[in-house]
C-alpha positions in Angstrom: -8.8 5.3 -5.4 -11.4 7.8 -4.9 -13.2 8.5 -8.4 -13.2 12.4 -7.5 -9.4 12.3 -6.8 -8.8 10.2 -10.0 -10.7 12.6 -12.0 -9.1 15.8 -10.5 -5.5 15.2 -10.0 -4.3 16.8 -13.1 -6.7 19.8 -12.5 -5.0 19.9 -9.1 -1.7 20.2 -10.7 -2.8 23.0 -13.1 -4.4 24.9 -10.2 -1.0 25.0 -8.5 0.8 25.9 -11.5 -1.4 27.3 -14.5 1.5 27.5 -16.8 1.8 23.9 -16.7 -1.0 23.9 -19.3 1.6 25.2 -21.8 3.9 22.1 -21.0 1.1 19.7 -21.7 0.4 21.6 -25.2 4.2 21.5 -26.1 4.1 17.6 -25.7 1.4 17.7 -28.5 3.5 20.0 -30.7 1.1 22.8 -30.2 2.7 26.2 -30.4 2.3 28.6 -27.7 2.4 32.4 -28.1 4.7 34.4 -25.9 3.1 35.3 -22.5 3.9 37.1 -19.4 1.5 35.1 -17.0 -0.9 32.2 -17.0 -4.0 32.7 -14.9 -7.0 30.3 -14.0 -10.1 31.4 -15.6 -13.7 31.0 -14.8 -15.0 27.7 -15.7 -18.6 28.5 -16.0 -20.0 28.8 -19.4 -23.6 29.0 -18.6 -25.5 31.5 -20.7 -29.0 32.7 -20.4 -30.4 29.3 -21.0 -31.6 26.5 -18.8 -28.6 24.3 -19.4 -25.7 24.5 -17.2 -22.3 24.2 -18.8 -19.3 23.8 -16.5 -15.7 22.8 -17.6 -13.1 21.3 -15.5 -10.5 24.0 -15.7 -9.7 27.1 -17.8 -6.2 28.8 -18.2 -5.8 32.1 -19.9 -2.4 33.1 -21.0 -1.8 37.0 -21.0 0.8 39.3 -22.7 1.1 42.9 -21.2 -2.4 42.3 -19.6 -4.0 41.1 -22.7 -5.3 37.5 -23.4 -3.4 35.9 -26.2 -4.5 32.3 -25.8 -7.0 30.5 -23.6 -7.2 26.8 -22.9 -10.2 24.6 -21.6 -9.0 21.7 -19.9 -11.0 18.7 -19.5 -10.4 15.3 -17.9 -12.2 12.3 -19.2 -11.9 9.0 -17.3 -14.5 7.4 -19.7 -16.3 8.1 -23.1 -19.2 10.7 -22.7 -21.1 11.3 -26.0 -22.6 14.4 -24.4 -19.2 16.2 -24.6 -19.6 16.7 -28.3 -22.2 19.0 -27.6 -20.9 20.9 -24.6 -17.4 21.1 -25.6 -18.0 23.5 -28.7 -20.1 25.7 -26.2 -17.1 26.0 -23.8 -14.6 27.3 -26.7 -17.1 29.5 -28.3 -18.3 31.1 -24.7 -14.6 31.5 -23.8 -13.5 32.9 -27.2 -16.2 35.7 -26.7 -15.3 36.3 -23.2 -11.6 36.6 -23.8 -11.5 37.8 -27.3 -8.6 35.5 -28.3 -7.8 32.2 -29.8 -9.0 29.3 -27.7 -7.9 25.6 -27.3 -9.7 22.5 -26.0 -7.3 20.1 -24.3 -8.5 16.7 -23.2 -6.6 14.5 -20.8 -7.7 10.8 -20.3 -5.7 8.2 -18.2 -7.2 5.6 -20.6 -5.7 5.1 -24.0 -9.0 3.8 -25.4 -11.0 6.9 -23.9 -8.3 9.2 -25.3 -8.8 7.7 -28.9 -12.6 8.2 -28.6 -12.2 11.8 -27.4 -9.9 12.8 -30.2 -12.7 12.0 -32.8 -13.5 15.2 -34.8 -16.8 17.0 -33.8 -18.7 18.2 -37.1 -20.8 21.1 -36.1 -22.7 21.1 -39.3 -21.5 24.4 -40.8 -19.2 23.8 -43.7 -15.7 23.6 -42.6 -16.6 24.0 -38.9 -15.1 20.8 -37.4 -13.7 20.7 -33.9 -10.9 18.2 -33.3 -9.9 18.0 -29.5 -6.4 18.1 -28.5 -6.1 14.8 -26.5 -3.4 13.6 -24.0 -3.5 10.1 -23.2 -1.2 7.9 -21.1 1.2 7.4 -24.1 1.6 11.1 -24.5 2.8 12.0 -21.0 6.6 11.7 -21.1 8.4 9.5 -18.7 10.6 12.0 -16.7 13.8 10.2 -15.7 16.1 13.2 -16.0 16.7 14.7 -12.7 17.4 18.2 -13.9 14.0 18.3 -15.7 12.3 16.5 -12.8 13.5 19.3 -10.3 12.6 22.2 -12.9 9.2 20.7 -13.7 7.5 19.4 -10.4 4.1 19.3 -12.0 5.1 17.2 -15.2 7.3 14.8 -12.8 4.2 14.1 -10.5 2.1 13.4 -13.6 4.8 11.1 -15.0 5.0 9.3 -11.6 1.1 8.9 -11.5 0.9 7.5 -15.1 4.1 5.7 -15.5 4.4 4.6 -11.9 1.0 2.6 -12.1 2.0 0.1 -14.6 4.8 -2.5 -15.0 6.6 -0.9 -17.7 10.5 -1.1 -17.9 10.5 2.6 -17.0 8.5 2.3 -13.8 11.3 2.0 -11.3 13.3 4.8 -12.9 10.5 7.2 -13.2 9.6 6.7 -9.5 13.2 7.1 -8.3 13.6 10.2 -10.4 10.6 11.5 -8.6 12.1 10.6 -5.2 15.4 12.1 -6.1 13.7 15.4 -7.2 11.9 15.8 -4.0 15.0 15.4 -2.1 17.0 18.0 -4.1 14.2 20.4 -4.9 14.6 24.0 -3.5 12.7 24.8 -0.4 9.1 26.0 -0.9 8.6 24.0 -4.1 5.6 21.7 -4.0 6.8 17.9 -4.2 3.1 16.6 -4.8 4.2 13.4 -2.9 0.9 12.9 -1.0 -1.1 13.2 -4.2 1.2 10.9 -6.1 1.0 8.4 -3.2 -2.8 8.5 -3.0 -3.0 7.7 -6.7 -0.5 4.9 -7.2 -1.5 1.2 -6.5 -1.1 0.1 -3.0 1.9 -1.9 -3.3 3.8 0.6 -5.3 2.8 3.3 -2.9 4.0 1.4 0.0 7.5 1.0 -1.6 7.6 4.5 -2.7 7.1 5.4 1.0 10.2 3.6 1.8 12.2 5.1 -0.9 11.0 8.6 0.5 12.2 7.6 3.8 9.2 9.5 5.3 9.1 10.4 9.0 5.7 8.9 9.4 3.3 8.5 12.2 0.2 6.5 12.6 -1.8 9.7 12.0 0.1 10.3 8.8 -0.6 6.9 7.6 -4.4 7.4 7.9 -4.3 9.7 5.1 -3.4 6.9 2.7 -6.5 5.1 1.7 -5.1 1.6 1.9 -4.2 2.0 5.5 -7.4 3.8 6.7 -9.4 1.1 5.0 -7.4 -1.8 6.7 -7.7 0.1 10.0 -11.5 1.0 9.7 -12.2 -2.4 8.8 -10.6 -4.0 11.7 -12.3 -1.5 14.1 -15.6 -3.5 13.9 -13.4 -6.4 15.6 -12.0 -4.2 18.3 -9.5 -1.2 18.0 -6.5 -3.2 19.2 -7.2 -6.3 17.2 -7.9 -4.4 14.1 -4.7 -2.3 14.2 -2.8 -5.5 14.9 -4.2 -7.1 11.6 -3.7 -3.8 9.7 0.2 -4.2 10.7 0.1 -7.7 9.3 -1.5 -6.7 6.2 1.0 -3.9 5.4 3.8 -6.3 6.1 2.3 -8.8 3.7 1.8 -6.4 1.0 5.3 -5.2 1.4 6.8 -8.7 1.1 8.2 -8.7 4.7 8.4 -12.2 6.1 6.8 -12.4 9.7 7.6 -15.4 11.9 5.0 -17.3 13.9 6.3 -15.9 16.9 6.3 -12.2 15.8 2.7 -12.7 14.5 1.5 -14.0 17.8 3.2 -11.2 19.6 1.4 -8.6 17.3 -2.1 -9.9 17.6 -1.7 -10.5 21.4 -0.7 -6.8 21.9 -3.6 -4.7 23.3 -1.4 -1.4 24.0 -2.6 0.9 21.0 0.3 3.1 21.5 2.7 0.3 20.8 0.5 -0.9 17.9 0.5 2.9 16.5 4.5 2.6 16.6 4.6 -0.9 14.8 2.1 0.5 12.1 4.3 3.4 11.4 7.4 1.4 11.3 5.8 -1.2 9.1 5.5 1.2 6.2 9.2 1.8 6.0 10.9 -1.2 7.8 12.9 -3.9 5.7 12.4 -6.6 8.3 10.0 -7.7 11.1 12.8 -6.9 13.7 12.8 -3.1 12.7 9.1 -3.3 13.3 9.0 -4.7 16.7 12.2 -2.9 17.8 
């Protein structure tokens, strides 16, 4: 998984639906004032000083055109002591800019990092202590209700990413709810299926592709890092040979038995069009016969 993507997937969900920030606050039992719209804000908090301050995301809630609450969203994959100095700057600058109450919301996919981020920051002035609002993996609800899943696609996607990546008892139910919501969602609503697939472990993503019954082609599969990695690694040994080995790796990851005869047939094939077809089938097939036709 690309570190950039791992850092930015929640930011991407908020970018698509800024009001999603209020759902996250609700999960922490933080009250949100009535608002008409939620808008992305300027993430640059640099003042007339040499130091540059840039947050991950800002959402401003407005009522009748007036800001009623502004939220700084930060994503932390690991502890960063410097944040205790920059986070207060973000809030003070945003409060002065929007002239409304402000909140700091920190998300971490690591429970240990979440606990570290939640420590109060004493700014030195009596009574002036900033305690970040922090969402760790345990604070993300496991969305298993199909009605909620359809109504809240961003929360459903976050649930699938967080709870679909471990071996918890709810993993299968969460992922199946995610799939069912995609099938039943209204036209024009984002499914975030590609984002979820990119962030899930390889074996889980492969099985999820099967559940989605995607109409995939070899080009579609190349968007998935694990498929692209296998193909690119094999290209050094020859395009056909590399793609043949990629097919066998996909089948092995999915637990599809491959007979010696089928293995020899795949490795002996030099027609890239045929190999492309087999690679596409390998991601969703339930047997080697379905792959080879």
